[in-house]
Backbone as CSV, one residue per row, in Angstrom:
resi,resn,N_x,N_y,N_z,CA_x,CA_y,CA_z,C_x,C_y,C_z
1,MET,-71.478,14.863,-12.398,-70.504,15.906,-12.139,-69.223,15.542,-12.883
2,SER,-68.725,16.459,-13.674,-67.499,16.185,-14.414,-66.305,16.268,-13.487
3,ARG,-65.232,15.674,-13.919,-64.003,15.676,-13.119,-63.548,17.104,-12.827
4,ALA,-63.787,18.023,-13.751,-63.362,19.417,-13.584,-64.150,20.122,-12.483
5,THR,-65.371,19.649,-12.222,-66.181,20.325,-11.205,-66.226,19.577,-9.881
6,GLU,-65.565,18.428,-9.783,-65.557,17.686,-8.522,-64.719,18.421,-7.485
7,PRO,-65.238,18.509,-6.253,-64.424,19.108,-5.190,-63.170,18.265,-4.961
8,SER,-62.102,18.915,-4.627,-60.856,18.204,-4.334,-60.263,18.777,-3.064
9,ALA,-59.140,18.236,-2.649,-58.474,18.719,-1.441,-58.098,20.189,-1.604
10,GLU,-57.767,20.602,-2.824,-57.365,21.987,-3.068,-58.565,22.911,-3.283
11,ARG,-59.668,22.346,-3.698,-60.842,23.145,-4.062,-62.027,22.665,-3.229
12,LEU,-62.507,23.518,-2.349,-63.606,23.145,-1.467,-64.927,23.074,-2.219
13,HIS,-65.835,22.281,-1.708,-67.167,22.160,-2.283,-67.850,23.530,-2.216
14,PRO,-68.581,23.905,-3.261,-69.248,25.214,-3.249,-70.167,25.419,-2.032
15,ALA,-70.842,24.373,-1.588,-71.728,24.519,-0.423,-70.930,24.899,0.821
16,LEU,-69.748,24.334,0.976,-68.908,24.688,2.117,-68.429,26.130,1.994
17,LEU,-68.095,26.559,0.791,-67.678,27.943,0.586,-68.820,28.915,0.907
18,MET,-70.057,28.559,0.527,-71.203,29.406,0.851,-71.416,29.456,2.364
19,PHE,-71.256,28.312,3.020,-71.400,28.254,4.473,-70.374,29.160,5.158
20,ILE,-69.136,29.113,4.698,-68.076,29.936,5.290,-68.409,31.417,5.140
21,ALA,-68.860,31.815,3.958,-69.222,33.219,3.733,-70.421,33.617,4.594
22,GLY,-71.420,32.753,4.677,-72.587,33.039,5.507,-72.235,33.123,6.981
23,ARG,-71.376,32.221,7.426,-70.943,32.238,8.830,-70.186,33.523,9.140
24,HIS,-69.377,33.995,8.201,-68.640,35.242,8.383,-69.620,36.402,8.593
25,LEU,-70.641,36.461,7.758,-71.640,37.522,7.888,-72.354,37.426,9.228
26,GLU,-72.775,36.229,9.602,-73.451,36.051,10.889,-72.574,36.515,12.051
27,ARG,-71.322,36.141,12.012,-70.399,36.523,13.086,-70.268,38.037,13.173
28,ARG,-70.144,38.681,12.026,-70.030,40.147,12.001,-71.283,40.814,12.552
29,VAL,-72.451,40.298,12.177,-73.707,40.871,12.660,-73.814,40.703,14.172
30,VAL,-73.579,39.502,14.668,-73.702,39.257,16.113,-72.695,40.098,16.892
31,GLU,-71.477,40.233,16.391,-70.483,41.080,17.065,-70.958,42.525,17.149
32,ALA,-71.530,43.040,16.066,-72.021,44.423,16.058,-73.208,44.588,17.005
33,VAL,-74.083,43.608,17.023,-75.245,43.652,17.913,-74.775,43.632,19.370
34,HIS,-73.824,42.779,19.674,-73.281,42.726,21.038,-72.590,44.045,21.390
35,SER,-71.828,44.589,20.470,-71.135,45.858,20.717,-72.106,46.998,20.982
36,ALA,-73.307,46.894,20.423,-74.326,47.925,20.618,-75.107,47.716,21.922
37,GLY,-74.666,46.746,22.721,-75.283,46.540,24.029,-76.335,45.456,24.098
38,HIS,-76.518,44.726,23.029,-77.508,43.642,23.005,-76.797,42.298,23.124
39,ASP,-76.044,42.147,24.218,-75.208,40.949,24.355,-75.976,39.733,24.853
40,ASP,-77.291,39.864,25.020,-78.103,38.721,25.407,-78.615,37.941,24.197
41,ILE,-78.317,38.404,22.999,-78.750,37.710,21.788,-77.691,36.684,21.395
42,THR,-78.134,35.438,21.272,-77.241,34.375,20.832,-77.348,34.222,19.314
43,LEU,-76.421,33.488,18.750,-76.464,33.235,17.313,-77.755,32.497,16.937
44,ALA,-78.167,31.539,17.757,-79.403,30.800,17.468,-80.608,31.739,17.481
45,MET,-80.650,32.649,18.444,-81.744,33.619,18.505,-81.720,34.515,17.274
46,ALA,-80.540,34.956,16.883,-80.406,35.838,15.721,-80.845,35.134,14.443
47,ARG,-80.479,33.864,14.304,-80.865,33.115,13.105,-82.381,33.000,12.999
48,LEU,-83.036,32.768,14.111,-84.490,32.667,14.094,-85.110,34.044,13.858
49,ALA,-84.629,35.049,14.565,-85.183,36.396,14.446,-85.050,36.933,13.022
50,ALA,-84.004,36.548,12.330,-83.797,37.017,10.956,-84.902,36.537,10.017
51,ARG,-85.631,35.530,10.433,-86.676,34.963,9.583,-88.077,35.471,9.928
52,ILE,-88.160,36.374,10.902,-89.457,36.910,11.297,-89.888,37.976,10.294
53,HIS,-91.043,37.772,9.714,-91.588,38.716,8.751,-92.015,39.986,9.476
54,GLU,-91.854,41.116,8.839,-92.199,42.406,9.434,-93.649,42.433,9.930
55,ASN,-94.562,41.793,9.192,-95.971,41.760,9.585,-96.292,40.620,10.536
56,GLY,-95.278,39.854,10.898,-95.465,38.765,11.844,-95.347,37.402,11.199
57,SER,-94.928,36.454,11.982,-94.769,35.077,11.530,-95.336,34.144,12.583
58,ARG,-95.882,33.061,12.132,-96.343,32.019,13.058,-95.141,31.188,13.498
59,LEU,-95.246,30.653,14.681,-94.160,29.858,15.244,-93.803,28.676,14.343
60,THR,-94.802,27.986,13.823,-94.518,26.817,12.985,-93.782,27.220,11.708
61,ASP,-94.138,28.381,11.142,-93.446,28.856,9.943,-91.996,29.215,10.263
62,LEU,-91.775,29.830,11.421,-90.402,30.167,11.833,-89.573,28.908,12.020
63,ALA,-90.153,27.916,12.659,-89.433,26.657,12.882,-89.038,26.031,11.547
64,ASP,-89.985,25.994,10.609,-89.696,25.431,9.283,-88.600,26.220,8.569
65,ALA,-88.722,27.547,8.583,-87.749,28.398,7.879,-86.355,28.276,8.483
66,ALA,-86.287,28.131,9.803,-84.991,28.040,10.485,-84.462,26.613,10.517
67,GLY,-85.292,25.656,10.135,-84.855,24.263,10.144,-84.675,23.708,11.550
68,VAL,-85.553,24.139,12.469,-85.493,23.646,13.843,-86.867,23.090,14.224
69,THR,-86.920,22.375,15.340,-88.191,21.851,15.810,-89.056,22.990,16.342
70,LYS,-90.347,22.731,16.447,-91.247,23.733,17.021,-90.857,24.026,18.473
71,GLN,-90.393,23.009,19.174,-89.991,23.200,20.564,-88.789,24.131,20.657
72,THR,-87.820,23.939,19.789,-86.638,24.809,19.775,-87.036,26.230,19.414
73,ALA,-87.883,26.369,18.395,-88.344,27.707,17.998,-89.084,28.367,19.159
74,TYR,-89.900,27.603,19.875,-90.638,28.155,21.011,-89.671,28.697,22.069
75,VAL,-88.651,27.928,22.397,-87.673,28.363,23.407,-86.967,29.637,22.947
76,LEU,-86.557,29.689,21.688,-85.867,30.868,21.163,-86.791,32.080,21.152
77,VAL,-88.047,31.892,20.765,-89.000,32.995,20.776,-89.213,33.479,22.207
78,GLU,-89.311,32.557,23.150,-89.455,32.947,24.559,-88.293,33.834,25.001
79,GLN,-87.084,33.467,24.601,-85.904,34.265,24.954,-85.971,35.647,24.305
80,LEU,-86.435,35.690,23.058,-86.564,36.972,22.357,-87.655,37.840,22.978
81,VAL,-88.746,37.223,23.415,-89.821,37.964,24.087,-89.302,38.513,25.406
82,THR,-88.634,37.669,26.177,-88.088,38.088,27.471,-87.123,39.258,27.304
83,GLY,-86.331,39.230,26.240,-85.380,40.312,25.985,-86.015,41.565,25.397
84,GLY,-87.290,41.493,25.070,-87.982,42.654,24.504,-87.737,42.838,23.015
85,TYR,-87.264,41.807,22.328,-86.944,41.920,20.902,-88.142,41.618,20.001
86,VAL,-89.047,40.768,20.471,-90.240,40.428,19.703,-91.442,40.458,20.635
87,GLU,-92.608,40.490,20.022,-93.851,40.436,20.785,-94.803,39.485,20.081
88,ARG,-95.706,38.930,20.855,-96.742,38.070,20.292,-98.032,38.892,20.176
89,THR,-98.673,38.757,19.023,-99.936,39.460,18.805,-100.932,38.480,18.188
90,PRO,-102.220,38.738,18.347,-103.217,37.857,17.710,-103.066,37.894,16.188
91,ASP,-103.282,36.759,15.575,-103.265,36.664,14.117,-104.639,37.088,13.608
92,PRO,-104.713,38.185,12.832,-106.031,38.654,12.368,-106.748,37.641,11.469
93,SER,-106.010,36.721,10.874,-106.646,35.748,9.988,-107.091,34.486,10.723
94,ASP,-106.683,34.335,12.000,-107.043,33.156,12.784,-106.982,33.536,14.258
95,GLY,-108.130,33.714,14.852,-108.214,34.175,16.234,-107.520,33.272,17.240
96,ARG,-107.301,32.016,16.888,-106.638,31.090,17.816,-105.118,31.192,17.727
97,ALA,-104.615,31.691,16.623,-103.168,31.720,16.384,-102.563,33.040,16.853
98,ARG,-101.266,33.017,17.091,-100.515,34.201,17.484,-99.413,34.430,16.454
99,LEU,-99.091,35.697,16.248,-97.985,36.073,15.371,-96.840,36.599,16.220
100,ILE,-95.639,36.305,15.791,-94.442,36.855,16.424,-93.978,37.983,15.533
101,ARG,-93.855,39.183,16.130,-93.459,40.380,15.377,-92.293,41.053,16.070
102,PRO,-91.473,41.770,15.293,-90.390,42.533,15.928,-90.976,43.627,16.823
103,ALA,-90.451,43.739,18.023,-90.804,44.832,18.930,-89.866,46.000,18.608
104,PRO,-90.113,47.185,19.145,-89.220,48.323,18.861,-87.741,48.002,19.126
105,ARG,-87.445,47.310,20.208,-86.050,46.949,20.486,-85.505,46.010,19.401
106,GLY,-86.327,45.112,18.927,-85.931,44.214,17.849,-85.685,44.951,16.547
107,ARG,-86.484,45.984,16.277,-86.281,46.777,15.061,-84.948,47.520,15.115
108,ARG,-84.558,47.965,16.314,-83.246,48.626,16.455,-82.128,47.643,16.126
109,VAL,-82.265,46.416,16.584,-81.263,45.390,16.285,-81.262,45.081,14.788
110,GLN,-82.438,45.039,14.171,-82.514,44.807,12.725,-81.762,45.890,11.958
111,ARG,-81.885,47.140,12.402,-81.172,48.227,11.717,-79.661,48.038,11.828
112,ILE,-79.190,47.587,12.975,-77.755,47.296,13.147,-77.349,46.198,12.165
113,ALA,-78.138,45.140,12.113,-77.839,44.015,11.222,-77.814,44.453,9.761
114,ARG,-78.774,45.280,9.339,-78.812,45.749,7.947,-77.574,46.568,7.601
115,ARG,-77.103,47.403,8.553,-75.888,48.193,8.298,-74.677,47.276,8.108
116,VAL,-74.550,46.266,8.951,-73.426,45.335,8.824,-73.528,44.572,7.507
117,GLU,-74.721,44.130,7.161,-74.904,43.425,5.894,-74.472,44.298,4.724
118,ALA,-74.833,45.578,4.753,-74.433,46.499,3.681,-72.913,46.673,3.669
119,ASP,-72.296,46.777,4.838,-70.835,46.899,4.909,-70.155,45.680,4.305
120,VAL,-70.623,44.503,4.663,-70.030,43.267,4.151,-70.221,43.182,2.641
121,LEU,-71.386,43.538,2.161,-71.626,43.517,0.718,-70.665,44.453,-0.011
122,ARG,-70.426,45.639,0.552,-69.457,46.566,-0.057,-68.054,45.952,-0.065
123,GLU,-67.685,45.308,1.020,-66.363,44.664,1.089,-66.242,43.565,0.039
124,TRP,-67.293,42.778,-0.129,-67.267,41.714,-1.128,-67.179,42.301,-2.532
125,GLU,-67.887,43.399,-2.759,-67.842,44.029,-4.078,-66.448,44.580,-4.360
126,GLU,-65.831,45.181,-3.352,-64.461,45.680,-3.528,-63.503,44.537,-3.832
127,HIS,-63.708,43.410,-3.187,-62.806,42.270,-3.356,-63.048,41.536,-4.682
128,LEU,-64.310,41.307,-5.024,-64.642,40.528,-6.218,-64.836,41.371,-7.465
129,GLY,-65.245,42.619,-7.263,-65.646,43.461,-8.375,-67.146,43.351,-8.571
130,SER,-67.728,44.402,-9.119,-69.183,44.462,-9.290,-69.708,43.336,-10.163
131,ARG,-69.014,43.068,-11.243,-69.492,42.057,-12.196,-69.510,40.668,-11.572
132,ASP,-68.430,40.280,-10.905,-68.392,38.952,-10.300,-69.378,38.823,-9.150
133,LEU,-69.559,39.886,-8.377,-70.534,39.829,-7.296,-71.942,39.668,-7.862
134,GLU,-72.247,40.378,-8.931,-73.562,40.234,-9.547,-73.753,38.830,-10.111
135,ARG,-72.739,38.280,-10.742,-72.827,36.917,-11.287,-73.016,35.904,-10.163
136,LEU,-72.282,36.087,-9.062,-72.425,35.198,-7.910,-73.844,35.274,-7.360
137,THR,-74.347,36.478,-7.202,-75.699,36.675,-6.673,-76.737,36.047,-7.599
138,ASP,-76.579,36.239,-8.887,-77.503,35.640,-9.855,-77.462,34.116,-9.779
139,ALA,-76.270,33.553,-9.717,-76.134,32.095,-9.654,-76.759,31.545,-8.371
140,LEU,-76.510,32.205,-7.258,-77.079,31.733,-5.993,-78.593,31.881,-5.980
141,THR,-79.100,32.931,-6.611,-80.552,33.113,-6.706,-81.166,31.981,-7.516
142,ARG,-80.529,31.606,-8.624,-81.029,30.482,-9.431,-80.926,29.168,-8.656
143,LEU,-79.840,28.991,-7.922,-79.659,27.765,-7.144,-80.722,27.635,-6.061
144,ARG,-81.187,28.757,-5.569,-82.224,28.747,-4.532,-83.488,28.049,-5.015
145,GLU,-83.751,28.089,-6.312,-84.938,27.448,-6.876,-84.989,25.964,-6.537
146,ILE,-83.842,25.330,-6.402,-83.822,23.881,-6.130,-83.336,23.560,-4.719
147,THR,-82.952,24.574,-3.937,-82.418,24.295,-2.609,-83.236,24.867,-1.468
148,ASP,-84.028,25.886,-1.702,-84.751,26.551,-0.624,-86.123,25.916,-0.448
149,THR,-86.241,25.145,0.601,-87.516,24.478,0.874,-88.325,25.203,1.933
150,ALA,-87.774,26.291,2.478,-88.478,27.040,3.532,-89.649,27.787,2.935
151,PRO,-90.707,27.946,3.743,-91.872,28.684,3.231,-91.567,30.142,3.004
């Protein structure tokens, strides 16, 4: 790393800047979800639920994607099932396995989250400009090649 690219007291590390932006989005989504009457969803539940594939996900895959233990993922899924946000269904490819899928109530929450995500993206585009936002997105997409270990 050259001296020009080293983080300093005045210039935060890029990973910390990405974390701050991601945390801002998460906070906005959870606030909107709570405002819509789904105040039983915690940030941990939302982080796990965001990784559930539309066609269903196995618990072990969710745990890996969320970076939590299988036990933690199990507890969070239990809370989501109890709240009516997800359902467990048999895995057609393995009769012994179960898939976690969004339930109708969970799909309503997903729609709220997508609207907030679109709002935040528009705000970022207004602030950065279309060109810089596209460059940022491209750079982060390339960086994902060496940083995203989730399945």
